[in-house]
N, C-alpha and C positions, 0 to 999 in steps of 0.2 A: 906556170905555177896558180896562178890566180884560172886557171881553165881547172888545173889540180883540185883546189880547194872549193870551185863551184860544183864541179865532179862529188863532192866528197859529200857538201850539204845537200844536194840533191840524195844523193844515195841516203842518208839518212834520213830525211822529209820519209823516203820511201819506204823505211825500214820501219817507222813510228805508226805509216798507215798500216805497213802491213802485217801489221802486230807486234814485231823486235820489243822487247824490256824498252821501257822510258824509270830511269832511274828515280824522275821526281813525280811520276802517275806514283808509281811504285810505291816510292813512301807515304804521298798522301793515300794508298789506298789499306796499305800499311797501317796506318794508326788513325784510322778513318772508327773501328769501334773500339779505340783506346778511347776516340776525343765523343762519343757515344756515351762512354760510362761513365767520363769525366763529368757528360753532361747532368747526367742522370745522378752522379754525385751532389754537385753543385744544389740539383734543384734538389732533392732530399736535404741535403746540406741546408737550405735555404727555409725547406718544409722547418726543419727541427729549428731557427733560428723562432720561430713564430708563435707566441703563444697554443697550445693546445685548442682555447676557447675563440680563437680567430679565424678555426678549422672548419666552425659547425655553425648555423641556418638554425634560428629559432631564437625563443624566447626563456631566459633562463626565471624559467614561474610556475610552480606544480601547476602541473596537468600539459605541458607543452610537450610539442614534439620537437627534434632536432635530427639536423640533417648533415653531418660533418665529412670530410674530405680528409682521405688519408693516405698509404701505399698498398696499393692494392695488399688485399690477404690479409693486414694487418689488424691489431684487434684496435677495439674503442669501448672507452665502459666510462660507466657513468656509479661509482660506491660497486656493488655488485652490478647493474644494469646493464647485460653488454654487448655487443656485436660485431658481425668480422665483417669488414670490406672487403666490398664484391672486387669485381678485374678490375675496374676505373676507381677503386678509390674510396667509394661511397658506403656511409655505413648508416642507419638510423635510429638514434636514441629516444627512450622519451621519458618524463619525468613524474612519476607517482601524484595523484590527488592530492596524499599528504606527504609531506617530504622534509626532510630537516633543513635548514635556512644557508647551509654548507655542503657541499660534494666537491669527491674527488672523480675529477678528469681524468682519464689516463688514455697514451695513444702507445701503446706498444710496439715500438716500432724496430726494423733492422738494427737501426745506425742508437739504437738506446730510448727508453721507456722515455715520456714525456707527461708529467705532470702537473697540473695545476689544481688548485680550491678555488670554484665558484662559488659566488651567492648565488641563494633560490631566491627567486623575489615569494614571499605568502602568498596565498589569497585565501579571502571570508567569503562564505559557502550559504546562501541563505536556505531557509524552510522552506521548501512548499508545501500545501495543502491539496491534494490532489483528490477531488468526491465524486461519487457518479460512474469507478472503473466496476466493471461487470465481477461481482462479489467470488463469482468462481475461477475469474484468476488472483483475485490475494488471500481467498481461505479453495482453494481445490479441493477437489470430495476424491477419496481417498480413490476413487476409479479408475482416477486419471491418470494416474500413479506409473504406471505402461507404460501411458505414452510418450509421460513428460520424459521418463527414465531415457526411452530413446530419440526423442528427438532430444535431449540435453547431450545425451552421444554424438549425433550427427552434428551439432554445433559445435563440438567439442573438435573433432574428426577435418573439419573446416575451418577453424581459425587456427590448426597445428601444419596447414599452410605455407611454404617460406620457395615462392616464385622468384625463378630468377631475372624476371624481368627490371623494367627499371618507370611503373608506372606514375611514379611516387617524383621524376623528376622536372615532370612539364607542367606543375607544379597543381593546384587546388581550385574550382570551383566550386559555387556552392549547387547542390546536387535539386532544388525545389527551390520555386517560390511561394511565400507565404509567409506568414503572421508570426515572429518567432515564439514561440510561445515555452519552450523550456531550456535550460540552457544546463552547461557540464555541468558537476561537482554539489546540485544541488541535494540538498538532503530532501525526504521526500513521507510522506503522512498520505496513507492510502483510507477515504470512506470513514474519514474524521477518528482516528486512534490509531490503526496498522502502521507501522513506521516500517516502510523499504530498506530498499537502499537508496544510496544515492544514487542521482541520473547519471546515467552514464555518455550523453551523444545533447545533441541539439533537436529539439523542435522545431518545424516549420507548419501550420495547422492550415489549408485549403480544402478546397472542395474534395472530395473521393473524384476521381479517377485525373487528377493533378498530375500531370507528365512528370516521373522522376527518370534523371539523366548522370550516370557516373559522373563524377568529380573528380575523378584520374584514371587514367586507361589500369589496365590490370585485368587478373583470369578471375571468374568466376568461380567459385567451390562452394558453393550453394548455393539453390533458388528454389523453392518450395511454395507454394501456393495459400496454404494453410498450416501454421505450426499455433501451438496451442498460447503460446504467452505472445509472438509477438505474429499470429494472420500472415500474409503474405511477408514473405523473408530472403533478400540474397543478400549475399557476401562476396567483398569481390576485394582478393590480393592484389597491393597496387604494389607490390614491391620488400620482401628483405622479410617480409608475415606482416607486411601494415599491414591489414587487414581490415574494412569499412563495411557496418553491415546493416541495413534501412531495413527497416520494420514498420508492420501496419499494414503492409502494400494490398490494395484492393485489385493489381494486376500484376501477373509478372513474366517479361518481356523474353529475357533470355536464360539458358540452360547452364546447367554446372559442365565445366572447360573450355565454354565460351574466351575469347577476347577479345574484350573492350575498349572502345576508346574514350580519352575525353569529352563529355556533352552526352554519349549518347545515351537515346531511350533504351536504359531498364525497367521499368515499373511503370503502376501509378499509386497516388497517394490514397488511402482509406485508411481504416477504422477496426480492424480486426483486430481479437487478440487482448491485449492491458491496455484499451484506449476510450477515455473518454467521445471521440468525435473524429472523425477525416485529421488527417496528421501525419508527420514523416519525422519519425525520429532517423538520425542519424548519428551511428556511435563508430568508432574506430578505435580498436586495439591491437598492439603489439606482439605479435609472438604468444600470441596467447598467454599474454601476461598479464597484461593489466590494460585498462582503459587509458586513454587521453583529450585531452579536448580536441571535438574537429575544428573547434573556431580556431586552434596554433594554426592547420593546418591551412587557411584560408587566408591567411595572411604571412604564411612563410613563402620568402622572396630568395629561391635561390640562383638567381646570376648568376651570383659571384662567382657561386663556386664550379657552374659549366664551362 
C-alpha cells in the first residue's frame, strides 16, 4: 500500500515535469491578466484621488512652464490651453505672460474628468529702455520686406514642430555663461521712443564666440547663420512642441534635422540682427502658441514625476 502511494506520488511529479495540467498553476495563469488589470485600475483610482495640480510640476505663476503626468493619450488643459499626454502620460503646458488670477486645470481621464481651480501668481514686469539698436532692425526699409516675409514663414514652420521625443524630461541647464542683461516679460522701448513687443527670453551678455550649448536634448528644426532680426538662429524642439530659440549667434554648429544631447555645443554667441552687443537671447515657445519664461525651465524639478 505504501509502495503504491509512493509510486502515485512519483507519477504525479513526473506528469508535472512533463507539462501535464497543474490545477494550481492553471488557476494562477488564468488570473494573471485579471490581476494586472486590477492593479492598473487601482493605480488609476489612486491617481483620480489625487488633485490634478499635484500631478504637475512647475510654478503656478504667469509665464511658467508645467509638466503634468496623467494617463497615456489623455487630455490635460488649463482653461483653453490644452495638451495630449504621450504614451508615458507626460503633457507639457504653459501659463501666458498675462493670465487671470484663477484658471481651471482639467484632466480628461477614462475614469472621469478631474477639475481643479488653481491660483495663478501675478507678476510685475519692468519697462526696459534699449538704445543703440541698429535702426534698420527697428524701422526696416520696405525693400527688405520679401526677405523678412520669407524668414517669417521659415520660422513659423520650425515652430510648428512637435517632436515625439522627451528631451524635456532630463531638465534644463543654462545654455551659456554670461551676465544677465534681460529677463522674460519686460516691456521694451528701443532707441528713445520706439515701443517694441515685450522681451520674450533671457539674455546673457558675453564675448563674441562664447560657446552656446543645448539646455536639453531635442531635434534641431532650424539652423540659419544670418537672419534679418536674429543673426545666427537655431531652434530645438525638446519634445511636445516645446521649442527653444537661440538668437544673435555668430556661429551655428548644428544642422536642421540633427538630434542633440543636453550640453552639446550648438553655436557661438554673437551680435547679429537686432542687438546692441554680443549676447545670447534664449526664448522658449510652446507649440507655436506663445512664449513662456525660460527661467521656469531652469527651476523645474521633474524627479518626482519620473
